[in-house]
MARLUM-124461 format. One record per residue (C-alpha): residue in three letters; x, y, z. Coordinates in steps of 0.001 Angstrom, whole numbers, plus 500000, padded with zeros to 6 digits. Each point is the difference from the previous one (the first is absolute). Layout:
<recs>
ALAXYZ
...
</recs>
This chain:
<recs>
MET194265517753930802
SER502486498817502588
THR498867499119503523
ARG501993498614502905
LEU497685497260501145
PRO501696496796501193
PRO498601496711498685
ILE496450499697501321
GLU497952496847499700
LEU496846500893498108
PRO496620498548500972
ALA499332499281496305
GLU496390498879499860
ARG499977498168503301
ARG496542500324501438
LEU498251498811503096
ALA496320499267500272
VAL498872501619503254
ARG496764499810501912
VAL499218502470502751
SER497421500631502693
PRO496578501335498960
ASP500711503297501730
ALA503330500433498193
LEU498320499199496692
ARG497342502631500625
GLN502652502582500814
VAL502055499188496896
ARG496935500307497793
ALA499294503355501668
GLY503463501239499044
HIS502179499232503030
PRO503590499295498914
TRP501112497614502770
ILE499360496398500979
TYR501523499085503335
ALA501587496618500688
THR497285499262502560
SER497374500316497237
VAL501636497485497627
ARG498091496722500199
SER502119498056497503
ALA502693500383497347
SER500731497517497243
HIS503698499815500932
ASP502776501808501830
GLY500664503237498170
ARG503002502283499744
PRO499928503754500546
GLY498731501565496796
ASP498038497044498704
PHE496564500900498686
ALA497234498973502380
VAL496694499364498225
VAL497090500284502407
PHE496962497821499288
ASP496610499953501662
ASP498221496874501265
ARG498653499339496505
ARG503515500019498552
ARG499379503311498249
PHE502781502546499608
ALA499749502813502546
ALA503374501767499958
ILE503719499717499334
GLY502811501370502127
LEU503573499556501153
TRP500720497203502471
ASP502280500850502920
PRO500581497127502459
THR502353502232502017
SER497268502481500957
PRO496798499967502074
ILE498465501604496885
ARG500155496776498023
VAL498464501267496740
ARG500178503537498616
ILE497230500357497441
LEU500826501353496555
HIS496660499403498305
ALA496525498820500994
GLY496982499216497854
ALA500273498344496579
PRO503190498065499206
THR502790502052498436
PRO503669499267499227
ILE502591501795502131
ASP502515500669497257
GLU502150502871498737
GLY496953501792498629
TRP498241499768503362
TRP503029501332501887
MET500425502907497582
THR496321500934500194
ALA500210500056503813
ILE503082502248499859
ASP498462502306497391
THR496780500356501993
ALA501855500950503175
VAL502271502477498210
ALA497078501634498192
GLN498342500775503338
ARG503081502094500900
SER499968502049496788
ALA499411503271501883
LEU503064499369502150
GLU502050498996496972
ALA499144503350498419
ALA500728502053503125
ALA503089502179499720
ASP500436500454503758
THR499850496342501130
ASP501956497040498620
ALA499801497491502865
TYR496843497936500381
ARG498638496453500085
LEU499372498383496628
ILE498702496619501201
HIS498316499706503374
GLY499850496247500475
GLU496571498515500659
ASN498299503284499239
ASP501279499874496414
GLY499317496305499534
LEU503592498870500624
PRO499929498862503646
GLY503310500143501810
LEU501731502086497316
VAL500883503694500342
VAL501752502216497448
ASP501044503530500947
ARG501524502632497728
TYR502708502430501100
ASP500764502234497027
SER501328497520497415
SER500673497190502502
LEU497569497260500984
VAL499846498050503232
LEU498347496599499729
LYS498989498649503409
LEU498772496456500571
TYR497822499134502977
SER499584496346499014
ALA502521497336499011
ALA497555499024497251
TRP501218502931497888
LEU503645498865499908
ALA499326497353497365
HIS498236502529497764
LEU502735502647500064
PRO501642498831496741
ALA496692500496498178
LEU498804503096501848
LEU503160502126500104
PRO500404500332496197
LEU496355501040499707
LEU500470502736502598
ILE503155501206498272
THR498298500034496599
ARG496951501866501261
LEU501676502470502372
ALA503483500471498501
PRO501856500490503307
THR503718500666500184
ARG500275497724503037
VAL497928497404501880
VAL500697499143503640
LEU498484496911501618
ARG498772500144503586
LEU498829496932501899
ALA497696499859502987
ARG501611498377503017
SER497896496852499531
VAL501195499629496395
MET503747500376500626
PRO500649496380501155
THR498447498591496807
ALA501857502201497507
PRO502452498300497617
VAL503712500377500658
GLY501138503290498519
LEU496658501742500410
ALA500071502000503235
ASP497879502818501320
GLY501256503191498388
SER501436498321496888
THR500120502063496826
VAL498490497660497421
TYR500135502392497038
GLY502093503042499149
PRO503030501493501770
VAL500778498983503565
SER500294502935502387
ASP499802500550503745
ALA499342503713499574
PRO496594501322501112
VAL497672500661497074
PRO498698503601499791
PHE496313500569499267
LEU497316502672500217
GLU496945500052502264
HIS497641502910499355
GLY502960502000498746
LEU502258499235502967
SER503269498093499704
PHE500600496736501864
ALA502302497017499594
ALA499251496334500697
ASP502253497073500846
LEU498307497481497716
ALA502078497005501077
HIS499954500388503773
GLY497400502618500948
HIS496687499311501723
LYS497419498324497753
THR501218500974496521
GLY502020503027501132
HIS497321502534500926
PHE496493499979501471
LEU498161500966496831
ASP496533499512501487
GLN500223503169502133
ARG501082502184497049
ASP496759501991499659
ASN499470500218503759
ARG503463501516500419
HIS499070502584497394
ARG496771500804501878
ILE501904500595503226
GLY502387502275498102
ARG497088502195498969
LEU498998500376503661
ALA503449500729501418
ALA500660503666499149
GLY501455501772503041
CYS499625496882502154
ALA502178498107502431
VAL499747496366498841
LEU500716496790501901
ASP500572496941497786
VAL499829496750501999
PHE501226496765498353
SER501471502381497434
CYS502097497418498115
ASN501787501916497209
GLY498044503178500588
GLY497252499968497403
PHE497464501898502093
SER502634502417501286
VAL501311500836496534
HIS496495500776498765
ALA499278502024503135
ALA503206501999499595
ALA499253500596496329
GLY496550501190501032
GLY501497502682502218
ALA500377498352503417
ARG502265502006502275
SER501354496895501756
VAL499920496208499710
HIS500866497516502736
LEU500545496443498738
ILE499894496919502241
ASP501142496571498826
ARG501993497174501522
SER502198499783496873
ALA502906502451499873
PRO500655499249496288
ALA496351500805499198
LEU500284503351501768
SER503238500696498163
ALA498186499311496720
ALA497240502369501099
ARG502516502800500497
SER501417499259496557
HIS496526500251498480
LEU499403503346501683
GLY503321501256498664
ALA499372498653496504
ASN496883502149499825
GLY501761503130501228
LEU497967500048503216
THR502714501627502073
ASP497913502693501704
VAL497904497564502042
ALA501248499063503489
VAL500643496236500087
THR500232497815503110
THR500443496217499943
THR499602497471502791
VAL501267496429499718
ASP497755498071502366
ASP497042497712500398
ALA496951502071499063
PHE498043499202503158
ALA502901500941502260
ALA500719503160498014
LEU496373501151500165
GLU499965499529503763
ALA503093502207500289
ILE498807502899497816
ASP499058503098501995
THR499282502357497088
THR496911500357497830
HIS499583500171496239
ASP497505501297497474
VAL500013496769497966
VAL500897496530501256
VAL500273496974497692
VAL499915496486501460
ASP500612497445497238
PRO500983496725501679
PRO500866496690498344
SER497388497274499970
PHE499572498701503522
THR498561496678498839
SER499648497740496991
THR497889497383501783
ARG496596500246501636
ARG501229498431503218
HIS502112503125500643
LEU497241502484499142
ASP499305500954503610
ARG503677500754500518
ALA500020502178496874
LEU496946501970501104
SER501568500463503433
ALA503106501444498330
HIS497861502453498022
ARG498162501077503159
ARG503290500576501785
LEU501431501965497069
THR496991502316499982
ARG500237500506503752
LEU503697500893499726
ALA499698502121496848
ILE497115502277501021
PRO501954501870502730
THR502570500929497321
VAL497329501826497940
LYS499213503669500612
PRO496354500891500700
GLY498321500217496616
GLY502866498090498358
LEU499840496977497711
LEU500881496351500586
LEU500247497518497123
HIS499773496444501347
ALA500520497231497424
SER499720496215499933
CYS501377497709497281
SER498438496663500990
ALA497037498522498140
LEU498872498501503311
VAL499550503477501510
GLY497043501450498138
GLU498990503639499970
ALA497414499450502730
ASP502548498110502128
LEU502516502803499651
GLU497420502651500850
GLU498941498128503128
ALA503629499519501075
VAL500716503699499485
ARG496943501080501983
LEU500835497636502856
GLY503611501193499977
ALA498908503632500082
ALA497616499605502941
PRO502628499951502806
THR501615503201498659
GLY496910502107500677
ARG500352501570496531
SER497141499933497497
ILE500623498793496453
GLU498250500735496726
ILE500508497895496872
VAL500515502542497219
ASP501070497605497226
ARG500636496355499179
PHE502909498915497819
ASP500528496660498281
GLN501882498419497093
PRO500985501748496756
VAL498781498998496555
ASP503001497745499334
HIS499056497899503043
PRO496467498973498927
VAL497746497885502199
GLY498872496822498257
PHE498835497961503002
PRO499262500737503675
GLN503542499405501289
GLY501331502172497183
ARG499084503074501994
TYR502640500254502672
LEU500904503700500297
ASN497790502197502153
ALA500841503365501509
LEU497975502460502061
LEU500741503710499967
LEU498920501319503400
ARG499674503468501416
ILE500994499986503664
GLU498151502617502067
</recs>
């Protein structure tokens, strides 16, 4: 098989002996996949990204093995804990096979061909994501440690999954460490194309820009929640805030909504949303789009809707900004509730692992209080089956479906 990887220096069998704090050791033995730099007590030598870090306890007994990343606050990403085991081709293939097998129901589904095949830490491959869009794969790296293992890993993925094309995406923190010739959005296998890739989501047609779109081209984690909103939208006026490329609106329109109003600060995203509506023949629904900051747009709206969806980006990735994130959620609720008709529905989502379900519920209740409207939680949405939760921070998506009286 022919790939387009530039020369990449392999870690070979370079290993570091690492000792960590007692608390970090307890967490690793309990299944946590991360060791932070602040928890590393000593390392046998300076390591390169991708070297294997062997974690020993105070009695010099093997505790775990992971990938060393001196460029990241997460210094070691654990691959295996417990008894010693070689991390070789057989180990990699078993990890891939196990993750793929857990998606067998999605693989067999005729109405959906875009989903996550490998969900990083939650599938035992921390910092590595693989998403499928029809016959294309997007391989996204969230740690520079994975760059050195691409020459070994990519052929295994191609052999197991038989894609027609593989696109590589790099997290912002990984881009500066990538070898020359390996940029974010590179096609590393198969034909190079800038055309959006069509795919199906619960029978509806979408297209994703795999090389330049958000994340890997589409927000796959809200797939089932979009479908749920579609089932509630018959005859409704729907407001879709932070609409991006219109996933919630397309499902709502397909479910019989009489109108959809999309708000996003990206004009190209709203243009893509209109294309998705057209691709599904949803020409009878009244469509309005607003290019604006969501907070400002909500303040300006003077009409009410039967269903309102508020699906913001993550407001924080660090605990020190948690209060600011919760404040943003409170403000969103306060601004969104006046746009909901009495007896209507509001879906309020959060996609940060730092904002737990209880945190979101408290923020929503505090945001609702100044409006004088009562709220009832009628359902709670979270992550789909292809985004499993393997450790506490693995659960990041929470959404409350509220009835606004």
